[in-house]
PyMOL CGO cylinders between C-alpha atoms (Angstrom):
from pymol import cmd
from pymol.cgo import CYLINDER

trace = [
    CYLINDER, 48.60, -69.21, 14.40, 52.33, -69.96, 14.27, 0.3, 1, 1, 1, 1, 1, 1,
    CYLINDER, 52.33, -69.96, 14.27, 54.03, -72.90, 15.96, 0.3, 1, 1, 1, 1, 1, 1,
    CYLINDER, 54.03, -72.90, 15.96, 55.52, -70.74, 18.71, 0.3, 1, 1, 1, 1, 1, 1,
    CYLINDER, 55.52, -70.74, 18.71, 52.05, -69.58, 19.80, 0.3, 1, 1, 1, 1, 1, 1,
    CYLINDER, 52.05, -69.58, 19.80, 50.73, -73.14, 19.70, 0.3, 1, 1, 1, 1, 1, 1,
    CYLINDER, 50.73, -73.14, 19.70, 53.62, -74.34, 21.87, 0.3, 1, 1, 1, 1, 1, 1,
    CYLINDER, 53.62, -74.34, 21.87, 52.96, -71.54, 24.39, 0.3, 1, 1, 1, 1, 1, 1,
    CYLINDER, 52.96, -71.54, 24.39, 49.27, -72.48, 24.54, 0.3, 1, 1, 1, 1, 1, 1,
    CYLINDER, 49.27, -72.48, 24.54, 50.20, -76.13, 25.04, 0.3, 1, 1, 1, 1, 1, 1,
    CYLINDER, 50.20, -76.13, 25.04, 52.66, -75.33, 27.85, 0.3, 1, 1, 1, 1, 1, 1,
    CYLINDER, 52.66, -75.33, 27.85, 50.11, -73.06, 29.52, 0.3, 1, 1, 1, 1, 1, 1,
    CYLINDER, 50.11, -73.06, 29.52, 47.45, -75.76, 29.31, 0.3, 1, 1, 1, 1, 1, 1,
    CYLINDER, 47.45, -75.76, 29.31, 49.75, -78.39, 30.78, 0.3, 1, 1, 1, 1, 1, 1,
    CYLINDER, 49.75, -78.39, 30.78, 50.74, -76.15, 33.70, 0.3, 1, 1, 1, 1, 1, 1,
    CYLINDER, 50.74, -76.15, 33.70, 47.11, -75.25, 34.30, 0.3, 1, 1, 1, 1, 1, 1,
    CYLINDER, 47.11, -75.25, 34.30, 46.17, -78.93, 34.51, 0.3, 1, 1, 1, 1, 1, 1,
    CYLINDER, 46.17, -78.93, 34.51, 49.10, -79.61, 36.86, 0.3, 1, 1, 1, 1, 1, 1,
    CYLINDER, 49.10, -79.61, 36.86, 48.04, -76.69, 39.03, 0.3, 1, 1, 1, 1, 1, 1,
    CYLINDER, 48.04, -76.69, 39.03, 44.44, -77.93, 39.13, 0.3, 1, 1, 1, 1, 1, 1,
    CYLINDER, 44.44, -77.93, 39.13, 45.59, -81.40, 40.16, 0.3, 1, 1, 1, 1, 1, 1,
    CYLINDER, 45.59, -81.40, 40.16, 47.94, -80.03, 42.82, 0.3, 1, 1, 1, 1, 1, 1,
    CYLINDER, 47.94, -80.03, 42.82, 45.51, -77.56, 44.45, 0.3, 1, 1, 1, 1, 1, 1,
    CYLINDER, 45.51, -77.56, 44.45, 42.19, -76.94, 42.73, 0.3, 1, 1, 1, 1, 1, 1,
    CYLINDER, 42.19, -76.94, 42.73, 40.97, -74.32, 45.22, 0.3, 1, 1, 1, 1, 1, 1,
    CYLINDER, 40.97, -74.32, 45.22, 44.08, -72.13, 44.97, 0.3, 1, 1, 1, 1, 1, 1,
    CYLINDER, 44.08, -72.13, 44.97, 44.06, -72.39, 41.18, 0.3, 1, 1, 1, 1, 1, 1,
    CYLINDER, 44.06, -72.39, 41.18, 40.42, -71.32, 40.96, 0.3, 1, 1, 1, 1, 1, 1,
    CYLINDER, 40.42, -71.32, 40.96, 41.03, -68.51, 43.47, 0.3, 1, 1, 1, 1, 1, 1,
    CYLINDER, 41.03, -68.51, 43.47, 43.95, -67.30, 41.34, 0.3, 1, 1, 1, 1, 1, 1,
    CYLINDER, 43.95, -67.30, 41.34, 41.75, -67.40, 38.24, 0.3, 1, 1, 1, 1, 1, 1,
    CYLINDER, 41.75, -67.40, 38.24, 39.09, -65.31, 40.02, 0.3, 1, 1, 1, 1, 1, 1,
    CYLINDER, 39.09, -65.31, 40.02, 41.72, -62.79, 41.12, 0.3, 1, 1, 1, 1, 1, 1,
    CYLINDER, 41.72, -62.79, 41.12, 43.15, -62.50, 37.62, 0.3, 1, 1, 1, 1, 1, 1,
    CYLINDER, 43.15, -62.50, 37.62, 39.64, -62.05, 36.18, 0.3, 1, 1, 1, 1, 1, 1,
    CYLINDER, 39.64, -62.05, 36.18, 39.03, -59.19, 38.62, 0.3, 1, 1, 1, 1, 1, 1,
    CYLINDER, 39.03, -59.19, 38.62, 42.40, -57.59, 37.82, 0.3, 1, 1, 1, 1, 1, 1,
    CYLINDER, 42.40, -57.59, 37.82, 41.73, -57.86, 34.09, 0.3, 1, 1, 1, 1, 1, 1,
    CYLINDER, 41.73, -57.86, 34.09, 38.29, -56.30, 34.58, 0.3, 1, 1, 1, 1, 1, 1,
    CYLINDER, 38.29, -56.30, 34.58, 39.88, -53.37, 36.39, 0.3, 1, 1, 1, 1, 1, 1,
    CYLINDER, 39.88, -53.37, 36.39, 42.40, -52.84, 33.59, 0.3, 1, 1, 1, 1, 1, 1,
    CYLINDER, 42.40, -52.84, 33.59, 40.01, -53.35, 30.68, 0.3, 1, 1, 1, 1, 1, 1,
    CYLINDER, 40.01, -53.35, 30.68, 39.02, -49.68, 30.37, 0.3, 1, 1, 1, 1, 1, 1,
    CYLINDER, 39.02, -49.68, 30.37, 42.64, -48.57, 30.30, 0.3, 1, 1, 1, 1, 1, 1,
    CYLINDER, 42.64, -48.57, 30.30, 43.58, -51.23, 27.75, 0.3, 1, 1, 1, 1, 1, 1,
    CYLINDER, 43.58, -51.23, 27.75, 40.73, -50.27, 25.43, 0.3, 1, 1, 1, 1, 1, 1,
    CYLINDER, 40.73, -50.27, 25.43, 41.62, -46.58, 25.76, 0.3, 1, 1, 1, 1, 1, 1,
    CYLINDER, 41.62, -46.58, 25.76, 45.27, -47.21, 24.95, 0.3, 1, 1, 1, 1, 1, 1,
    CYLINDER, 45.27, -47.21, 24.95, 44.39, -49.42, 21.98, 0.3, 1, 1, 1, 1, 1, 1,
    CYLINDER, 44.39, -49.42, 21.98, 42.09, -46.69, 20.63, 0.3, 1, 1, 1, 1, 1, 1,
    CYLINDER, 42.09, -46.69, 20.63, 44.90, -44.17, 21.10, 0.3, 1, 1, 1, 1, 1, 1,
    CYLINDER, 44.90, -44.17, 21.10, 47.32, -46.44, 19.22, 0.3, 1, 1, 1, 1, 1, 1,
    CYLINDER, 47.32, -46.44, 19.22, 44.76, -46.85, 16.43, 0.3, 1, 1, 1, 1, 1, 1,
    CYLINDER, 44.76, -46.85, 16.43, 44.29, -43.10, 16.27, 0.3, 1, 1, 1, 1, 1, 1,
    CYLINDER, 44.29, -43.10, 16.27, 48.04, -42.50, 16.10, 0.3, 1, 1, 1, 1, 1, 1,
    CYLINDER, 48.04, -42.50, 16.10, 48.47, -45.12, 13.38, 0.3, 1, 1, 1, 1, 1, 1,
    CYLINDER, 48.47, -45.12, 13.38, 45.57, -43.53, 11.47, 0.3, 1, 1, 1, 1, 1, 1,
    CYLINDER, 45.57, -43.53, 11.47, 47.28, -40.14, 11.39, 0.3, 1, 1, 1, 1, 1, 1,
    CYLINDER, 47.28, -40.14, 11.39, 50.69, -41.57, 10.51, 0.3, 1, 1, 1, 1, 1, 1,
    CYLINDER, 50.69, -41.57, 10.51, 50.39, -43.16, 7.08, 0.3, 1, 1, 1, 1, 1, 1,
    CYLINDER, 50.39, -43.16, 7.08, 52.24, -46.45, 6.49, 0.3, 1, 1, 1, 1, 1, 1,
    CYLINDER, 52.24, -46.45, 6.49, 54.46, -44.91, 3.81, 0.3, 1, 1, 1, 1, 1, 1,
    CYLINDER, 54.46, -44.91, 3.81, 55.74, -42.35, 6.36, 0.3, 1, 1, 1, 1, 1, 1,
    CYLINDER, 55.74, -42.35, 6.36, 56.58, -45.10, 8.85, 0.3, 1, 1, 1, 1, 1, 1,
    CYLINDER, 56.58, -45.10, 8.85, 58.29, -47.10, 6.10, 0.3, 1, 1, 1, 1, 1, 1,
    CYLINDER, 58.29, -47.10, 6.10, 60.22, -44.04, 4.91, 0.3, 1, 1, 1, 1, 1, 1,
    CYLINDER, 60.22, -44.04, 4.91, 61.50, -42.93, 8.32, 0.3, 1, 1, 1, 1, 1, 1,
    CYLINDER, 61.50, -42.93, 8.32, 61.83, -46.23, 10.19, 0.3, 1, 1, 1, 1, 1, 1,
    CYLINDER, 61.83, -46.23, 10.19, 62.59, -48.54, 7.31, 0.3, 1, 1, 1, 1, 1, 1,
    CYLINDER, 62.59, -48.54, 7.31, 64.71, -46.31, 5.12, 0.3, 1, 1, 1, 1, 1, 1,
    CYLINDER, 64.71, -46.31, 5.12, 68.41, -46.31, 4.46, 0.3, 1, 1, 1, 1, 1, 1,
    CYLINDER, 68.41, -46.31, 4.46, 69.55, -44.49, 7.62, 0.3, 1, 1, 1, 1, 1, 1,
    CYLINDER, 69.55, -44.49, 7.62, 68.80, -47.24, 10.14, 0.3, 1, 1, 1, 1, 1, 1,
    CYLINDER, 68.80, -47.24, 10.14, 71.16, -45.83, 12.80, 0.3, 1, 1, 1, 1, 1, 1,
    CYLINDER, 71.16, -45.83, 12.80, 69.42, -42.42, 12.89, 0.3, 1, 1, 1, 1, 1, 1,
    CYLINDER, 69.42, -42.42, 12.89, 66.00, -44.10, 12.92, 0.3, 1, 1, 1, 1, 1, 1,
    CYLINDER, 66.00, -44.10, 12.92, 67.18, -46.33, 15.77, 0.3, 1, 1, 1, 1, 1, 1,
    CYLINDER, 67.18, -46.33, 15.77, 68.41, -43.42, 17.88, 0.3, 1, 1, 1, 1, 1, 1,
    CYLINDER, 68.41, -43.42, 17.88, 65.21, -41.42, 17.28, 0.3, 1, 1, 1, 1, 1, 1,
    CYLINDER, 65.21, -41.42, 17.28, 63.06, -44.46, 18.10, 0.3, 1, 1, 1, 1, 1, 1,
    CYLINDER, 63.06, -44.46, 18.10, 65.09, -45.03, 21.25, 0.3, 1, 1, 1, 1, 1, 1,
    CYLINDER, 65.09, -45.03, 21.25, 64.61, -41.41, 22.31, 0.3, 1, 1, 1, 1, 1, 1,
    CYLINDER, 64.61, -41.41, 22.31, 60.86, -41.63, 21.72, 0.3, 1, 1, 1, 1, 1, 1,
    CYLINDER, 60.86, -41.63, 21.72, 60.73, -44.90, 23.66, 0.3, 1, 1, 1, 1, 1, 1,
    CYLINDER, 60.73, -44.90, 23.66, 62.64, -43.27, 26.53, 0.3, 1, 1, 1, 1, 1, 1,
    CYLINDER, 62.64, -43.27, 26.53, 60.07, -40.53, 27.01, 0.3, 1, 1, 1, 1, 1, 1,
    CYLINDER, 60.07, -40.53, 27.01, 56.99, -42.67, 26.37, 0.3, 1, 1, 1, 1, 1, 1,
    CYLINDER, 56.99, -42.67, 26.37, 55.11, -44.17, 29.28, 0.3, 1, 1, 1, 1, 1, 1,
    CYLINDER, 55.11, -44.17, 29.28, 52.81, -46.94, 28.07, 0.3, 1, 1, 1, 1, 1, 1,
    CYLINDER, 52.81, -46.94, 28.07, 52.51, -50.49, 29.37, 0.3, 1, 1, 1, 1, 1, 1,
    CYLINDER, 52.51, -50.49, 29.37, 54.70, -53.04, 27.63, 0.3, 1, 1, 1, 1, 1, 1,
    CYLINDER, 54.70, -53.04, 27.63, 51.72, -55.29, 26.86, 0.3, 1, 1, 1, 1, 1, 1,
    CYLINDER, 51.72, -55.29, 26.86, 50.32, -52.46, 24.75, 0.3, 1, 1, 1, 1, 1, 1,
    CYLINDER, 50.32, -52.46, 24.75, 53.68, -51.60, 23.18, 0.3, 1, 1, 1, 1, 1, 1,
    CYLINDER, 53.68, -51.60, 23.18, 54.17, -55.09, 21.73, 0.3, 1, 1, 1, 1, 1, 1,
    CYLINDER, 54.17, -55.09, 21.73, 51.12, -54.90, 19.43, 0.3, 1, 1, 1, 1, 1, 1,
    CYLINDER, 51.12, -54.90, 19.43, 52.03, -51.33, 18.51, 0.3, 1, 1, 1, 1, 1, 1,
    CYLINDER, 52.03, -51.33, 18.51, 55.55, -52.36, 17.53, 0.3, 1, 1, 1, 1, 1, 1,
    CYLINDER, 55.55, -52.36, 17.53, 54.15, -55.33, 15.61, 0.3, 1, 1, 1, 1, 1, 1,
    CYLINDER, 54.15, -55.33, 15.61, 51.88, -52.99, 13.65, 0.3, 1, 1, 1, 1, 1, 1,
    CYLINDER, 51.88, -52.99, 13.65, 54.76, -50.63, 12.91, 0.3, 1, 1, 1, 1, 1, 1,
    CYLINDER, 54.76, -50.63, 12.91, 56.95, -53.49, 11.67, 0.3, 1, 1, 1, 1, 1, 1,
    CYLINDER, 56.95, -53.49, 11.67, 54.06, -54.76, 9.52, 0.3, 1, 1, 1, 1, 1, 1,
    CYLINDER, 54.06, -54.76, 9.52, 53.88, -51.28, 7.96, 0.3, 1, 1, 1, 1, 1, 1,
    CYLINDER, 53.88, -51.28, 7.96, 57.48, -51.52, 6.82, 0.3, 1, 1, 1, 1, 1, 1,
    CYLINDER, 57.48, -51.52, 6.82, 59.60, -50.31, 9.73, 0.3, 1, 1, 1, 1, 1, 1,
    CYLINDER, 59.60, -50.31, 9.73, 62.94, -52.00, 10.20, 0.3, 1, 1, 1, 1, 1, 1,
    CYLINDER, 62.94, -52.00, 10.20, 63.22, -54.35, 13.16, 0.3, 1, 1, 1, 1, 1, 1,
    CYLINDER, 63.22, -54.35, 13.16, 66.18, -52.44, 14.64, 0.3, 1, 1, 1, 1, 1, 1,
    CYLINDER, 66.18, -52.44, 14.64, 64.36, -49.13, 15.35, 0.3, 1, 1, 1, 1, 1, 1,
    CYLINDER, 64.36, -49.13, 15.35, 61.28, -51.07, 16.50, 0.3, 1, 1, 1, 1, 1, 1,
    CYLINDER, 61.28, -51.07, 16.50, 63.34, -53.04, 19.03, 0.3, 1, 1, 1, 1, 1, 1,
    CYLINDER, 63.34, -53.04, 19.03, 65.10, -49.84, 20.13, 0.3, 1, 1, 1, 1, 1, 1,
    CYLINDER, 65.10, -49.84, 20.13, 61.71, -48.24, 20.84, 0.3, 1, 1, 1, 1, 1, 1,
    CYLINDER, 61.71, -48.24, 20.84, 60.43, -51.28, 22.71, 0.3, 1, 1, 1, 1, 1, 1,
    CYLINDER, 60.43, -51.28, 22.71, 63.62, -51.80, 24.71, 0.3, 1, 1, 1, 1, 1, 1,
    CYLINDER, 63.62, -51.80, 24.71, 63.97, -48.18, 25.82, 0.3, 1, 1, 1, 1, 1, 1,
    CYLINDER, 63.97, -48.18, 25.82, 60.28, -48.09, 26.61, 0.3, 1, 1, 1, 1, 1, 1,
    CYLINDER, 60.28, -48.09, 26.61, 60.80, -50.77, 29.24, 0.3, 1, 1, 1, 1, 1, 1,
    CYLINDER, 60.80, -50.77, 29.24, 64.36, -49.98, 30.36, 0.3, 1, 1, 1, 1, 1, 1,
    CYLINDER, 64.36, -49.98, 30.36, 64.70, -46.18, 30.36, 0.3, 1, 1, 1, 1, 1, 1,
    CYLINDER, 64.70, -46.18, 30.36, 62.50, -44.00, 32.55, 0.3, 1, 1, 1, 1, 1, 1,
    CYLINDER, 62.50, -44.00, 32.55, 62.62, -40.35, 31.52, 0.3, 1, 1, 1, 1, 1, 1,
    CYLINDER, 62.62, -40.35, 31.52, 59.10, -39.73, 32.83, 0.3, 1, 1, 1, 1, 1, 1,
    CYLINDER, 59.10, -39.73, 32.83, 59.83, -41.49, 36.12, 0.3, 1, 1, 1, 1, 1, 1,
    CYLINDER, 59.83, -41.49, 36.12, 63.32, -39.99, 36.50, 0.3, 1, 1, 1, 1, 1, 1,
    CYLINDER, 63.32, -39.99, 36.50, 62.37, -37.57, 39.31, 0.3, 1, 1, 1, 1, 1, 1,
    CYLINDER, 62.37, -37.57, 39.31, 60.87, -40.35, 41.41, 0.3, 1, 1, 1, 1, 1, 1,
    CYLINDER, 60.87, -40.35, 41.41, 63.90, -42.56, 40.81, 0.3, 1, 1, 1, 1, 1, 1,
    CYLINDER, 63.90, -42.56, 40.81, 66.25, -39.67, 41.64, 0.3, 1, 1, 1, 1, 1, 1,
    CYLINDER, 66.25, -39.67, 41.64, 64.37, -39.00, 44.86, 0.3, 1, 1, 1, 1, 1, 1,
    CYLINDER, 64.37, -39.00, 44.86, 64.41, -42.64, 45.96, 0.3, 1, 1, 1, 1, 1, 1,
    CYLINDER, 64.41, -42.64, 45.96, 67.88, -43.75, 44.81, 0.3, 1, 1, 1, 1, 1, 1,
    CYLINDER, 67.88, -43.75, 44.81, 69.84, -40.57, 44.25, 0.3, 1, 1, 1, 1, 1, 1,
    CYLINDER, 69.84, -40.57, 44.25, 70.74, -38.52, 41.19, 0.3, 1, 1, 1, 1, 1, 1,
    CYLINDER, 70.74, -38.52, 41.19, 73.99, -40.35, 40.43, 0.3, 1, 1, 1, 1, 1, 1,
    CYLINDER, 73.99, -40.35, 40.43, 72.31, -43.76, 40.45, 0.3, 1, 1, 1, 1, 1, 1,
    CYLINDER, 72.31, -43.76, 40.45, 69.33, -42.59, 38.37, 0.3, 1, 1, 1, 1, 1, 1,
    CYLINDER, 69.33, -42.59, 38.37, 71.58, -41.00, 35.73, 0.3, 1, 1, 1, 1, 1, 1,
    CYLINDER, 71.58, -41.00, 35.73, 73.87, -44.02, 35.58, 0.3, 1, 1, 1, 1, 1, 1,
    CYLINDER, 73.87, -44.02, 35.58, 71.02, -46.52, 35.34, 0.3, 1, 1, 1, 1, 1, 1,
    CYLINDER, 71.02, -46.52, 35.34, 69.14, -44.60, 32.67, 0.3, 1, 1, 1, 1, 1, 1,
    CYLINDER, 69.14, -44.60, 32.67, 72.28, -43.82, 30.66, 0.3, 1, 1, 1, 1, 1, 1,
    CYLINDER, 72.28, -43.82, 30.66, 73.50, -47.42, 30.72, 0.3, 1, 1, 1, 1, 1, 1,
    CYLINDER, 73.50, -47.42, 30.72, 70.01, -48.67, 29.95, 0.3, 1, 1, 1, 1, 1, 1,
    CYLINDER, 70.01, -48.67, 29.95, 69.85, -46.40, 26.91, 0.3, 1, 1, 1, 1, 1, 1,
    CYLINDER, 69.85, -46.40, 26.91, 73.23, -47.58, 25.64, 0.3, 1, 1, 1, 1, 1, 1,
    CYLINDER, 73.23, -47.58, 25.64, 72.35, -51.25, 26.23, 0.3, 1, 1, 1, 1, 1, 1,
    CYLINDER, 72.35, -51.25, 26.23, 68.97, -50.76, 24.55, 0.3, 1, 1, 1, 1, 1, 1,
    CYLINDER, 68.97, -50.76, 24.55, 70.73, -49.51, 21.41, 0.3, 1, 1, 1, 1, 1, 1,
    CYLINDER, 70.73, -49.51, 21.41, 73.13, -52.47, 21.58, 0.3, 1, 1, 1, 1, 1, 1,
    CYLINDER, 73.13, -52.47, 21.58, 70.25, -54.93, 22.05, 0.3, 1, 1, 1, 1, 1, 1,
    CYLINDER, 70.25, -54.93, 22.05, 68.42, -53.49, 19.05, 0.3, 1, 1, 1, 1, 1, 1,
    CYLINDER, 68.42, -53.49, 19.05, 71.55, -53.83, 16.90, 0.3, 1, 1, 1, 1, 1, 1,
    CYLINDER, 71.55, -53.83, 16.90, 72.04, -57.44, 18.01, 0.3, 1, 1, 1, 1, 1, 1,
    CYLINDER, 72.04, -57.44, 18.01, 68.38, -58.22, 17.31, 0.3, 1, 1, 1, 1, 1, 1,
    CYLINDER, 68.38, -58.22, 17.31, 68.81, -56.70, 13.86, 0.3, 1, 1, 1, 1, 1, 1,
    CYLINDER, 68.81, -56.70, 13.86, 71.64, -59.14, 13.19, 0.3, 1, 1, 1, 1, 1, 1,
    CYLINDER, 71.64, -59.14, 13.19, 69.73, -62.10, 14.61, 0.3, 1, 1, 1, 1, 1, 1,
    CYLINDER, 69.73, -62.10, 14.61, 66.42, -61.41, 12.91, 0.3, 1, 1, 1, 1, 1, 1,
]
cmd.load_cgo(trace, "trace")
C-alpha cells in the first residue's frame, strides 16, 4: 500500500472518530444506510467487473500496449476519448479498468482521455440532456467537455 492510500485511510479514520464523538446515532445510521446501498449495488458491481475481466481477456496486453502506448499518442488519445464519450459505466468501475490498462502498457494520456470523457461527455445521455436543457446547451456542453477532456489528458501527460 502506498503512502497516499495510507494517508487517506488515516484521514477517513480520524473523521469517523470525530463523527462518532459528535453524534454516534447519526453516524451509525449513516453506516447502516451505506451498507444497504452497497448491498443493492453489489450485483451490478460484480457484473461490471466480470465484464471488464472478459474484455481484458479478449484484448491481449500487447495490443493495448501497441495501440494505446505506441508512438502516435495523439491519435490514441482522440480514439480513447471517443470511446469514453460513448461508454456508460460508473466511474468507480472505470478507475480500476484504466489502472489495468495502464499496467498493461498504455500511455497515461489516452487513459486519462478515456476516463475524463467517460465522466464529462454524455453521448448516451444526449437525448435526455437535449430534452431537458435544449439542443444548443447539450451540444455546447458536450463539445466543450470533449475539448477540455483532451486538454486535461495532455496536461496530465506532462505532469505524470
